[in-house]
N, C-alpha and C positions, 0 to 999 in steps of 0.2 A: 599623560605622565602618570606616576604612581604616588600614592599618598605619603609614603615615608620620606620623600624628598623634601617635604615642607617642615620636617621636625626641627625645632629650635632655630629656624632661620629668621631673617629680618623681613620687613614688609617689602613685597615685590612691586606693588602698585596700589595707589589709593584711588585709582579711577573708578567711576561708577558704571562705566559701560563694559565691564568685564562679566562674563557669564561662565560659571563653573558647572559643568554637567558631570554628575557622578553616577556611574553604573554600579549595580549591586550596592545601592546606597545604604542598605541595612547592616553592612558588615563592620566597618571600622570608623565610621564618622561619629564618634562619641568622645566624651572626656573633657568637658569644660571645667570640671572641678579639679582642684589641686589634690595631689596625693604624694605622700612621702616615699621615696625610693629608699628602703632600709639598707640596701647594699652600698649605695653611694651617698646617702644623706641628702640628696637633691630633691627639690620639688618638681614633680612631673605632671604633665597634662596629657590629655588624649589628642588624637590626630585632628579632631574637629577644631580644637582651639588653634593649633599651629597653622592649619590651613586658613583660618579666618584672620589670624595675625598677619599672614603673608598677603592676603587680599581682603582688606577690611571692608571695602565698599562694594564687593562683587555680589552678584545675584547667584543663588545656588538652586540648582534643580537636581533632584534625585530620581533615579529610576530603580525600581526594585519590585520583584514579585512577592516578597515577603517582608513588609515593613515591621519593625519591632516597636512595641509600645509597652515598655517596662518602666519601673520607677527610675532606674539609673541609665536606661538606654531607650531612647524614643526617637524613631526616625522622623515622625512629624515635628517633634520639638526641635530637631536640628534643621530640617528643610522647610518647615512650614506646612500649611494645610495641603490636602490632596488637590491637585489640579484635575486629574482624570483617573478613573478606575476602570480597568478592563477585567471584569470578573470571570470566574470559572465557567459559568453558564454560557456567557457570550463566546468565550474561547471555543467551547465545544460546538455551539451552534454555528459559529463561523468556520468550523473545521480547522481552526488554528491548532487545536489539540484534540486528542481522542479521550473519551471518558475513561476513568480509572475504576476498576472493580476491586473490592476488598474481600479477602477470604481469611478467616481465622483458622489456624491449625496449631493450636497451643501445644507446646511441649512443656509439661508441668515442671515447676521448680519447687524445691524443698525450702520455701521461704513463706513465712506467714503473711497474710494480707495486711496485718497490722504493722509489720516491719517494712514492707515494700514501699509504702508512701513516704516513709521517713528517709529512705535511702535515695529514691528516685530524684527528688528535687536537687540533691547535692551533686550526684555524679553527672547530672545533665548540665551542670554549669561549667563543665570543662570546655571553655571556649577561649579564643584569643583575647588577650588583654588582662587576664587574671594575674594576681600576684603569685609569686612562687610559693609562699606559705599556704595560700588558699588552694593552689593546685595540689600541693602535697596532701592537704586535708581531703580534698575531693578524690584523689587517686586512692587513698586509703579506703574510703567508703566504696569506691568503684570496685576495688579488688574483692571486697566481700561478696558482692553480687556476681562479679566476673567468675569467681571460683565456683559458684553454684550453676551459673549458666554454662560454664565450660567443663562440667564433669564429663568423663569419657563416655559414660552410659548415655547421657543426654545428647551429646554431640552425635553419637552413633545413631540414636533414634531419629534425630532431626535429619541427618545425612540420608538415611534410608528413605524417609518420607519425601525429602526434597528431590532425590534422584527420580523416584517413581513419579512424583508430581510433574517434574519438568519434562520427563520423557513423554508423558501423556500430553502435555502442552505442545511439545514439538510435533506430535502426531497431528494435532489439530491446526497448528499454525507455526510455520517456521519463524525463527527469531532467536533472540538472545535473552540472557537472564543475569541479574546481579544479586549476589548474596551479601548482606550487610551484617557483619559480626561486631561484637562490642569490644574486642581486643585483638591485637596482633597474634597472641597465642592461640586464641580460638580460631582465627582465620587459618592458621597453619594446621591446627587439629582438624578443622572442618575439611580442609583440602585433603588431608591424609585419609580421613574417613570416607570421603567421596571416591577418591582414587582407589581405595581398597575394594570398594563396590564395583567401580568401573575402571580397571587398570588401563584400558585402552585410551582413556581420557587424558592420561598423564604424558608429558614429554619434557625432557630436560632442555630441549631446543625451544627458545622463545618464539620461533617461527612456526612451531607445530603444537599440537595438543588442543584439547577441547576446553580445558579449564586452567585458569591462572589466578594467582593472588596479586593484587596491586596494593603495595604498602611501602612505607618508608622504613629506614633502619640504618644500622651502621655495622661495622666489623665487630663491635663489642657485643652485639646481640647473640642470642642462643645459636649454636652451630646448626641446629635443625631449621632455623629460620633463614639461614644465609641463601639457600637457593631461590628464595622468594624476594630477597632484597636486591633491587636493581637500581641502576643509574637512571637519571632523568631521561636520557636518550632511549634507554631500553624500555622504560615505561611508556614513552611516546610511541615506540614501535608496536607495543602491545595494544595501545589505544587505537592505533591505525588498523590493526587486525580486527579489533572488536567492532569498530565502526563500519567495517566492510561487511555488508550483509551476506556476501558470498563466502567469507572466510570461515574455516572450521572452528574457530574460537567462539564457543557458545556461552560460556559461563565465566564470570569474574567474581572473585571474593574480595571485599574491601572492608576497611574499618571506617575511615573518614574520607579517603580520596574518592574522587569522581562523584560525590554526592551533591555537589553544587557545580553548576557551570559546565557540566560534561554532557554532551548530546550524542546519543546513539539511537537514532530513530527506530532501528529494527529491534531494540530491546523492548520486550513486552511483559516481562515478569520480574518483580523484585521480591526477594525473600528477606524479610526483616527479622533478625535475631538480635536486635540491639535496642535498648530503650531510647526512644527519641520523643521530642515534643516540639511544639511551637514552630517557629520558622524553619528550624533544622529538619523537622519532619516533613513540612510542606515542600521544602526544596528537594528532599530525597525522593519522595513519591512522584515528583514531577519528572523524574528521569524516564518514566515509562509512559508519559502522556504525549509523546511526540508523534506527529503524523508520519506514517510510512506506508506507501503502497496501499495494500488492502487491509492493513491492521485495524481491526474494529475497536480495540481498546487495550488498555494496559491492566495488569493485575498485580496487586500488592498482597503478598501472602505473609501473614503475621504469625510468628512462632512464639512471641513473648508477651502478647496482650497489650497492644498499643491502642486498642479501640477507644478508650476514654481520652487518651492524649490526642488521638486523631479528631475526635468530636470537638475537643476544646480548640484545637488548631483551626478546624473548619469554622467554628464560631468566630474566632478572631479574624480570619481572613475572608469571611463571606458575609458577616452580619452587618458591618458598618458600611452600607452603601452598595457594596458588591453583593452578588447573590449567586446561588448555584452550589450544588453538592459536588465536591471534588471526587468522591469515591462512591461507588454503587456496590451494595452488598451482593456477593455472588448468588445468594438465594434469589435475588431479583432477576439476575441473568438466567437462572434456571427456570423461573416462572415465565419469562419471556420466551425461552426456548420451548417450553411445553405448549405455550399458546401458539407459537408458529408451527409446532409439530401437529397440533390439532387442525390447523388450517389446511395443511397438506393432506392429512388423513381425510378430512371432510371432502376435499376435492376428489379424492379417489374412492369416495363412497359408492358402492355398487360394483367395484372392481376389487377382487380379492388379491391385493398386492402381496400379502404375507406369504402366499404359497410360493412366490418367486424366490423367497429366502431359502427354501429347502429344495428348489429345483436343481437338478444336476447341471453341471457346467455346459454340457452339450446342448441342452434345451433352454438354457437361461436367456440367450440372445433372442430366441423366438418369443419367449415370455415377455421380455422387455418391449419387443415390437408390439405385442398386444396392449401393453400398458400405454405406449405412445399413441396407439390408435384410439384408445379410450379417452385420453387427454385431448387429442386433436378434435374429437367429436363433441367436446364441451364448448359452450359459448365462450369465445375468447380464451379457450382452454390453454393454449400454448403460452401466451403471455402471462396469464395468471399463475400458471404452474411454475414458470421460470422465476417469477418474482417471489413466489411463496417459498420455493426451495432455497433461493438466495438468502432470504431473510432467516430461514431456519438454519442454514449453514453458518451464518455469522453468529447467531445466538448460540449454536452448538459449540463453536470455537471458543466462545467466552465462558461457557459453562463447564467444559472439560477441565478437570477430571471428576466432576461431581458424579455421584453414583447414578443419579437420574439421567445424566447425559450418557454415561456408559451403557445404561439399560436400553436406550433406543439407538445405540450405535449402528446396529445392522440396518434398521429401517432408514436412518439418515443416509447410510451408504447406498442403499437401494434407490432412494429418492434422487440422490446425486447421480447415480448411474443413468437413470432415466432422463434426468435433466441434460447430462452430457450427450446422450444419444439424440435428444431433441435438438440440441444446438448443432450437432454434427449433421443431422438429417435435414434441417430446415434452413431457409434463407436467413442469414444474419441481418437484423434490422439496423439500418444506418443510423437511426435516431437513438440507438441504445445508449443509456447513460453509462458513465464510467463504472458505476457499481455493478453493471451487468456484464462487464468484461469477463471473459472466461478465466483470465489469470487470477481474478479475485477468488473465484471458486476453487481453482486448483490449489492456491496457497492456503485457503481457509480449511479445506475439507479433504483433499485427495489422500493425504496420509493419515487421516483420522478414521478411516474405515478399513475394514478387512480387505486384503488385496483381492482385486478382481481383474479379469482380463479386460483389455481395451475393447470396447464394443465396436465391431465392424457393422455399421448400420445396414449395409447391403446384405451381409451374411444373416443378420437378424431378420431381415425381410425375406430371406431365402433366395437371394439373387446373386449372380456373379457380378463382381464389381466391374463396371464398364470403363473403357477408355473414354473419358469425358469428351475428348476432342472428336470422337467418332459417333457416339450415341447410336450404336448399331440397331438395325431393325430387330434383331433377336432380343436385345435388351429392352427396347421399347415395347416389344410384344410381351415380355415377362412383366413389365410394369403394368401393362393393361390388364393382365390377368391376376394381379395381386388381390387377395381377398380383403386386405386392409386398405380401403379406398382413401381414407384420410392420409395414411402414411405414404401411399403411392403418390398422392398429390404433392405432399411436402417434399418427397424425394425428387420428383421432377422439377419442382420449383427451384430447389437448391442446385441441381445439376445445370439447369438452364441459366440460372442466375450466375453461376460460376463461369459458364461458357461466355455469357455476355460480358462479364468483367474481363475475361481474356481478350475478347474482341475489342473492348474499349481501349486496350493498350495498343491496338493496331488500326482500328477503323472506327472513328468516333460516330459518324453518321449511321453506319450500319448497326452499331451497338445500340444507339439510341432508338432506332426503329424497332429492334428486337425487344428492348426494355419496355417500350410502350405497349407492344403486343402482349408481353408477359403481364404487365400491370393491368391491362384491360381484362384479360382472362381471369386473373385472380380477383379483381374487383367484382366481376359478375358473379363469381362463386361466393364471395363474401356477402354480397347483397342478396344471396339465395336466388339469383335470376336463373342459374343453371345448377344442376346436380354435380356431385363430385365426378361421376363417370363422364359427364359431358366436358367438364373442364380438363379432365385427364386427356381426352381425345384432342382438345385444342392445344394442349401443351405438347402432346406427342407430335402434332403437325408442326408446331413451332420448332421443336427439336430437329425435325427433318429439314425445315427451311434453313436453320442455322447450319446444318451439315452440308446442304447444297450450296450455301453461300461460300463455303470454303473452297469450292471448285470454280467460282465465277471467274477467277483470274485466268484459268486455262481457257475458258470459253471466250473471254474477251481478248486473250493474248496479252495480258498485263501481269506485272508482278503484284505482290500483295500491297506494296507501298503505292503503286500506281492505281490499284483498285480503290484504295482508301481515298486518294485525291479525285478519282473519277466519281465516286459517290458524293463527295463534297460538292463537285461541280454539277452533277446530275440531279441534286436535290431540287433544283429549280426546274419546274416543268416547262417553263417557257424556253429555257436553255436547251432542253432536249428537243423541243419542237423546232426551234430555229436552227440549231447546229447539227443535230443528229448524233447518233452514237459514235460514228466513225471519227468525226471531228473532235468530239469530247475525249475520245481515247488519245488522239494525238496531243491535245491540250494537256491532259493529265500526265502524259509521258514527259513533255517538255517542262512542266512545272516541277516534277520530281527531280529531273536532271539539273535544272537551274537552281532550285532551292537548295538541293544537296550541296552544290558548289559554294553556296554563300552562307550557310549556317556555321556558327562556331559554338563551342561548348557553352559560352555564357551569353548567347544572343538573347535569351529570354529575359535576362535581368538588365541588359543594356538597351535603353530606349532608342538610341540612335541606330543600333543594329536591327531592332524590331522594325523601325521606320524604313530602313533600307529593304528588308524583306517584303514589307507591305507594298512599297513602291514597285519592286520587282514583279510581284504577283499581279498588281493592277496593270502593269505594262504588258505582261504576257496575255492577260485576259483581253485587253483592247486589241492586241495583235491578232488574236484568233476570232475576234468579233463576238465575244461573249456579251449577252444582253446587258446594257449599262444599268438598267433599272435594278438588276440583281447582283451587280458586280461587287457592291460593298458587302453584301451578305456572303457571297462566295469567297471574297478575300478573307473575311473573318473565319470562315470555316476552314479554309486552307491553312491559315495561321494556326488555328487550334489543332488541326491535324498534324501540322509540322511540329508543334510542341510535343505531341505524343510520340512522334517518330524520331525527333532530332537527336536524342541521346545516342541512339545506335549510329546515326549518320555522323555525328561529330567525333565519335570514337573510331569510326571506320578508317 
């Protein structure tokens, strides 16, 4: 229910087994003291008293991320002591939120430092529950600062800086931004200033456009404001667009709306041009700390100088039991970025990677191949390089558009090019963590570097790209002659691994056999039992074996499906000895025919259907005299093979 429904009502229940759970408990649960309503002459109380009058013996539990502890408003005084605290540090450590970075980009005001502290405390008190007389007083004070913040010259200055800053942010990390202004007038003026700089961002259609204002209003407001004053339904439609990470709406301008309780996980930047403090400030900056895909952190950009207010708010919400810093200064992000940059540079010590930056496009791919060869020749080089560049990429995305980040932009782009080429050219590790996923890098860095062509790793190595299903003798011969032995080895591993994965979708037993052979060859190389040239020869032979395996069906007179079942049956040496190839062929053919007739689309998830297939397979094995000591193993292999093939069968 909602709180206002309890106003002025009678007691609803005096039972003691009633529990009241209040969400956002810091907002309206105050007002036990009486106050005189000057317009009506009546004595009024706050909502907290009315709720407790209605449920006098209930137990009250409040949930809030920003409890208030002021003289006249205290969340603990209303709800009691804290039961549990989930602090900022724990939230980041648990990956429930991402860290927030703070960047100061002050646009100077013509207001003395002596005057500003006297104005700030008063206009900050514009909150719900204030008397009309007090509101008027505060609005008068607010207007004085609003006039200075909202000068045409200053708005133009902030707009230019903001557009440039956000476009650089988008280059490093796709996402959304919120601009917080201190009045509706400034919201409109900021919108106009930004769209003058970027006319293509504007659209009269709420379903289009890159930027929108979200604010309340009425028909009596200024005519120039009217295009931005929308119905509740229209605002909800814009919210839906903004929350959709794929939608072109990238920026919203707000005064008060959406600063609490509004979640847009893809939003990674908040531009604050409004004085804020306490729980309001903490609620606002939390808009950018939501976890989203590969988002490494949120950024709060301060145009008005809220650093002191932020420190005080952090002290309030982290000092008493909780701990952790809500925001990290961007300079720290830059320091981390430079540290990660040095790690990558140290790895490439001895290889002049900077010459690649000036290499003409036609020779660039070949130069990248030499870089890959150097990395693959290092001890555990591939893994260490992938991790180091991933860490650098994340730090770079957080540091943009700091001048030090822009200064190493070309190098970061090159490191990422090499990393992408390594990922493409080598076998992807099945145990890779989510942070290692290629999509993370693509979103964090791909648009942050100067445009480069997609690296064709075969062209980089000077090879014609092969038809992987064939692995021709000519291609294998070219691989054998590659001067970059480490790169040749990685290329072969990837090609063979891809081919084995293709086989796994058709023939489980055969694919496992090939996978074991590949693993053994690579392990010998990793243990330095054989040289790169020797393992290349072993892999070339394995590639030829895979190619020959594709023709086994013709030699045996079996279809691909029948060959898969034949291999499942023939894995047992005693079965081959007792039955011979001819009888195993007939058995495989009958199994395929009968199982095909009995599988349904959902047979894998229906246990009774699986049981029927299992009984059918065992019956056919007994009929053909399959050795009983291995019948159970053969049955399981046939069922596993059936699962691989049954999708095509059920849809046929």
